[in-house]
TORKOL-250726 format. One record per residue (C-alpha): chain; residue in one letter; x, y, z. Coordinates in Angstrom, 3 decimals. Each point is the difference from the previous one (the first is absolute). Layout:
<nodes>
+--------+--------+----------+----------+----------+
| chaine | residu |        u |        v |        w |
+--------+--------+----------+----------+----------+
|      A |      A |        X |        Y |        Z |
...
+--------+--------+----------+----------+----------+
</nodes>
This chain:
<nodes>
+--------+--------+----------+----------+----------+
| chaine | residu |        u |        v |        w |
+--------+--------+----------+----------+----------+
|      A |      M |   35.824 |   25.154 |   48.257 |
|      A |      R |   -0.270 |    1.348 |   -3.358 |
|      A |      N |   -3.157 |    0.891 |   -1.690 |
|      A |      R |   -0.241 |   -1.820 |   -3.054 |
|      A |      T |   -2.010 |    1.253 |   -2.834 |
|      A |      L |   -1.648 |   -2.500 |   -2.441 |
|      A |      L |    1.637 |    0.305 |   -3.290 |
|      A |      V |   -3.406 |   -1.919 |   -1.879 |
|      A |      N |   -2.125 |    2.060 |   -1.882 |
|      A |      P |   -3.642 |   -0.544 |    1.512 |
|      A |      A |   -1.837 |    0.402 |   -3.527 |
|      A |      A |   -0.742 |   -3.158 |   -2.145 |
|      A |      P |    2.485 |   -0.567 |   -2.523 |
|      A |      P |   -1.629 |    0.518 |   -3.559 |
|      A |      A |   -1.458 |   -3.006 |   -2.013 |
|      A |      P |    1.942 |   -1.201 |   -2.647 |
|      A |      V |   -0.906 |    0.914 |   -3.234 |
|      A |      Y |    0.238 |   -2.543 |   -3.026 |
|      A |      D |    0.347 |    1.275 |   -3.251 |
|      A |      R |   -0.281 |   -3.419 |   -1.865 |
|      A |      P |   -2.187 |   -3.194 |    0.083 |
|      A |      S |    0.381 |   -2.378 |    2.633 |
|      A |      K |    1.894 |   -3.370 |   -0.419 |
|      A |      S |   -3.417 |   -1.757 |    0.302 |
|      A |      Q |   -1.916 |    1.991 |   -2.907 |
|      A |      L |    3.012 |   -0.121 |   -2.362 |
|      A |      K |   -0.460 |   -3.873 |    0.380 |
|      A |      R |   -3.909 |    0.199 |   -0.754 |
|      A |      D |    0.695 |    1.921 |   -3.029 |
|      A |      S |    2.523 |   -2.147 |   -1.269 |
|      A |      T |   -2.299 |   -2.991 |    0.702 |
|      A |      A |   -2.621 |    1.766 |   -1.888 |
|      A |      L |    2.113 |    0.433 |   -2.834 |
|      A |      Q |    0.670 |   -3.783 |    0.208 |
|      A |      D |   -3.377 |   -0.780 |   -0.203 |
|      A |      L |   -0.818 |    2.243 |   -2.904 |
|      A |      G |    2.955 |   -1.441 |   -1.927 |
|      A |      R |   -1.658 |   -3.399 |    0.943 |
|      A |      E |   -2.888 |    0.817 |   -1.478 |
|      A |      L |    1.427 |    1.523 |   -3.307 |
|      A |      G |    2.127 |   -3.280 |    0.009 |
|      A |      E |   -3.468 |   -1.775 |   -0.456 |
|      A |      L |   -0.656 |    2.259 |   -3.260 |
|      A |      S |    0.004 |   -1.413 |   -3.264 |
|      A |      R |    2.999 |    0.938 |   -2.538 |
|      A |      E |   -2.723 |    1.927 |   -1.772 |
|      A |      R |   -0.940 |    1.999 |    3.115 |
|      A |      L |    3.411 |    0.749 |    1.144 |
|      A |      G |    0.862 |    1.246 |   -3.581 |
|      A |      E |   -2.879 |    2.627 |    0.339 |
|      A |      L |    1.859 |    1.365 |    3.332 |
|      A |      D |    2.480 |    2.741 |   -0.313 |
|      A |      L |    2.517 |   -1.886 |    2.060 |
|      A |      P |    3.977 |    0.437 |    0.315 |
|      A |      E |    1.707 |   -2.762 |   -2.196 |
|      A |      K |    1.594 |   -1.573 |    3.018 |
|      A |      L |   -3.301 |   -0.217 |    1.727 |
|      A |      R |   -1.475 |   -1.573 |   -2.773 |
|      A |      E |    2.561 |   -2.655 |   -0.566 |
|      A |      A |   -0.114 |   -0.816 |    3.874 |
|      A |      L |   -3.623 |   -0.752 |   -0.424 |
|      A |      L |    0.074 |   -1.752 |   -2.800 |
|      A |      A |    2.918 |   -2.286 |    1.624 |
|      A |      Y |   -2.460 |   -0.627 |    2.935 |
|      A |      Q |   -2.388 |   -1.534 |   -2.435 |
|      A |      V |    2.485 |   -2.791 |   -0.931 |
|      A |      I |    1.444 |   -0.439 |    3.593 |
|      A |      T |   -1.788 |   -3.086 |    1.504 |
|      A |      A |    1.694 |   -0.364 |    3.133 |
|      A |      H |   -1.565 |    1.447 |    3.286 |
|      A |      E |    3.370 |    1.423 |    1.683 |
|      A |      G |    0.867 |    1.264 |   -3.801 |
|      A |      K |   -3.282 |    1.794 |   -0.259 |
|      A |      R |    0.371 |    1.315 |    3.510 |
|      A |      R |    3.296 |    1.703 |   -0.945 |
|      A |      Q |   -1.231 |    1.606 |   -3.165 |
|      A |      F |   -2.767 |    1.413 |    1.903 |
|      A |      Q |    2.382 |    1.875 |    2.038 |
|      A |      Y |    2.189 |    0.979 |   -3.199 |
|      A |      I |   -3.305 |    1.402 |   -1.686 |
|      A |      G |   -0.784 |    1.505 |    3.397 |
|      A |      K |    3.187 |    1.904 |   -0.293 |
|      A |      L |   -0.682 |    0.885 |   -3.325 |
|      A |      M |   -3.337 |    1.565 |    0.729 |
|      A |      R |    1.444 |    2.327 |    2.084 |
|      A |      E |    1.406 |    1.881 |   -2.940 |
|      A |      V |   -3.645 |   -0.093 |   -1.644 |
|      A |      D |   -3.198 |    2.078 |    0.637 |
|      A |      P |   -2.247 |   -2.581 |    1.639 |
|      A |      Q |   -3.287 |    1.876 |   -0.738 |
|      A |      P |   -0.313 |   -0.194 |   -3.509 |
|      A |      L |    0.809 |   -3.756 |    0.183 |
|      A |      R |   -2.656 |   -0.480 |    2.674 |
|      A |      E |   -2.394 |    1.804 |   -2.305 |
|      A |      A |    0.766 |   -2.224 |   -3.030 |
|      A |      L |   -0.381 |   -3.211 |    2.272 |
|      A |      E |   -3.153 |    1.461 |    1.193 |
|      A |      R |   -1.325 |    0.562 |   -3.862 |
|      A |      F |    1.320 |   -3.488 |   -1.112 |
|      A |      S |   -2.186 |   -1.510 |    2.816 |
|      A |      G |   -2.933 |    2.303 |   -1.357 |
|      A |      A |   -0.228 |    1.104 |    3.973 |
|      A |      S |    0.540 |    3.512 |   -0.721 |
|      A |      K |   -2.734 |    2.580 |   -0.222 |
|      A |      A |    1.240 |    1.319 |   -3.410 |
|      A |      E |   -0.347 |   -3.603 |   -1.279 |
|      A |      V |   -3.413 |   -0.757 |    1.061 |
|      A |      N |   -1.116 |    3.384 |   -0.947 |
|      A |      D |    1.378 |   -0.703 |   -3.538 |
|      A |      M |   -1.854 |   -3.324 |   -0.164 |
|      A |      H |   -3.085 |    1.649 |    0.947 |
|      A |      L |    0.446 |    2.581 |   -2.455 |
|      A |      A |    0.773 |   -2.832 |   -2.996 |
|      A |      E |   -3.302 |   -1.691 |    0.969 |
|      A |      R |   -2.171 |    3.166 |   -0.163 |
|      A |      W |    1.551 |    1.092 |   -3.333 |
|      A |      R |   -0.531 |   -3.929 |   -1.247 |
|      A |      E |   -3.909 |    0.588 |    1.003 |
|      A |      R |   -0.137 |    3.369 |   -1.410 |
|      A |      L |    1.563 |   -0.931 |   -3.301 |
|      A |      L |   -2.304 |   -3.229 |   -0.584 |
|      A |      G |   -2.760 |    2.445 |    0.134 |
|      A |      E |   -1.705 |    1.460 |   -2.893 |
|      A |      D |    1.355 |    3.543 |    0.382 |
|      A |      A |    2.713 |    0.989 |   -2.688 |
|      A |      A |    0.729 |    2.836 |    2.201 |
|      A |      V |    1.434 |   -2.110 |    2.419 |
|      A |      F |    2.518 |   -1.183 |   -2.593 |
|      A |      A |    0.960 |    3.474 |   -1.124 |
|      A |      E |    0.594 |    1.188 |    4.055 |
|      A |      F |    2.257 |   -3.356 |    0.393 |
|      A |      A |    2.043 |    0.715 |   -3.187 |
|      A |      G |    0.150 |    3.716 |    1.419 |
|      A |      D |    1.193 |   -1.102 |    3.363 |
|      A |      Y |    2.779 |   -2.796 |   -1.398 |
|      A |      P |    1.053 |    1.396 |   -2.957 |
|      A |      R |    2.707 |   -2.740 |   -0.938 |
|      A |      T |   -3.230 |   -2.663 |   -0.258 |
|      A |      D |    0.119 |   -2.010 |   -3.265 |
|      A |      L |   -3.694 |    0.768 |   -0.623 |
|      A |      Q |   -0.213 |   -2.755 |   -2.557 |
|      A |      Q |    1.021 |   -2.559 |    2.827 |
|      A |      L |   -2.593 |    1.605 |    2.322 |
|      A |      R |   -2.953 |   -0.041 |   -2.532 |
|      A |      T |    0.744 |   -3.608 |   -0.735 |
|      A |      S |    0.177 |   -1.298 |    3.590 |
|      A |      I |   -3.120 |    1.723 |    0.727 |
|      A |      R |   -1.718 |   -1.441 |   -2.806 |
|      A |      N |    1.160 |   -3.318 |    0.700 |
|      A |      A |   -0.593 |    0.443 |    3.895 |
|      A |      K |   -3.650 |    1.070 |   -0.843 |
|      A |      K |   -0.575 |   -2.946 |   -2.380 |
|      A |      E |    1.335 |   -2.251 |    2.531 |
|      A |      R |   -2.881 |    1.186 |    2.636 |
|      A |      E |   -2.836 |   -0.288 |   -2.505 |
|      A |      T |    0.993 |   -3.738 |   -0.569 |
|      A |      S |    0.810 |   -0.678 |    3.336 |
|      A |      K |    3.628 |   -1.503 |   -0.528 |
|      A |      P |    2.799 |   -0.096 |    2.484 |
|      A |      P |    1.169 |    3.762 |    0.600 |
|      A |      R |    3.628 |   -0.419 |   -1.791 |
|      A |      D |   -0.602 |    3.429 |   -1.994 |
|      A |      F |   -1.726 |    1.421 |    3.073 |
|      A |      R |    3.360 |   -0.533 |    1.561 |
|      A |      K |    2.282 |    1.366 |   -2.732 |
|      A |      L |   -1.880 |    3.031 |   -0.101 |
|      A |      Y |    0.359 |    0.505 |    3.854 |
|      A |      Q |    3.951 |   -0.697 |   -0.893 |
|      A |      L |    0.137 |    2.524 |   -2.948 |
|      A |      I |   -1.386 |    2.986 |    2.264 |
|      A |      R |    2.144 |   -0.870 |    3.341 |
|      A |      E |    2.832 |    0.035 |   -2.548 |
|      A |      Q |   -1.011 |    3.338 |   -1.004 |
|      A |      I |   -0.740 |    1.303 |    3.494 |
|      A |      D |    3.444 |   -1.229 |    1.325 |
|      A |      A |    1.748 |    1.577 |   -3.200 |
|      A |      A |   -1.441 |    3.377 |    0.865 |
|      A |      R |    0.895 |   -0.128 |    3.713 |
|      A |      K |    3.379 |   -0.958 |   -0.936 |
|      A |      A |    0.292 |    2.826 |   -2.531 |
|      A |      A |   -1.386 |    2.382 |    2.525 |
|      A |      A |    2.645 |   -1.354 |    2.500 |
|      A |      L |    2.960 |    0.934 |   -2.248 |
|      A |      P |    1.522 |    3.372 |    0.315 |
|      A |      A |   -1.159 |    2.570 |   -2.783 |
|      A |      A |    3.844 |    0.078 |   -0.965 |
|      A |      A |   -0.026 |   -3.737 |   -0.777 |
|      A |      D |   -3.037 |    0.206 |   -2.598 |
|      A |      P |    1.155 |   -1.619 |   -2.925 |
|      A |      D |   -3.064 |    2.276 |   -2.070 |
|      A |      E |    1.577 |    3.388 |    0.758 |
|      A |      E |    2.897 |    1.216 |   -2.049 |
|      A |      D |    2.996 |    1.544 |    1.124 |
|      A |      P |   -0.189 |    3.767 |    0.357 |
|      A |      A |    3.791 |    0.277 |   -0.997 |
+--------+--------+----------+----------+----------+
</nodes>
């Protein structure tokens, strides 16, 4: 009889290394993009106009708003999900949070506007100068008028219409300042071209 030697390596084979996501993960990512597209599809035309979206995606979202058939909506969502693969979803999620008022920055801005309103309704002229310094693009005449009307409204116990208008004016200035701070310095329209 012949001596037989085993040709099998007694060491365990190396574990396979996967360098890409699994099919399940790709499916979850695709579904998440479709869900984000569904939320975008529920926005008004004005809100969609505020977002920086590719033209094809914007048209697909507007077309979704017109479709009434269930199957048509489902297929449109699949198409929107496909288009969403080419877009960075994080800014869109942040915009949706901002629109719903759920983001921390949005809540902080609301509280800041309320604090400014209460401070401006006080009798201190230094607060007015401080606000004008912090938000230099404010129409100061309009701000003075709004403050005066809101004070008069409080004294006469009228409904707070001008009180709300003052809040809206302050909030617009806070939002404008935040947008101006978010723009890169190169896109600042006040700076002159050094060339």
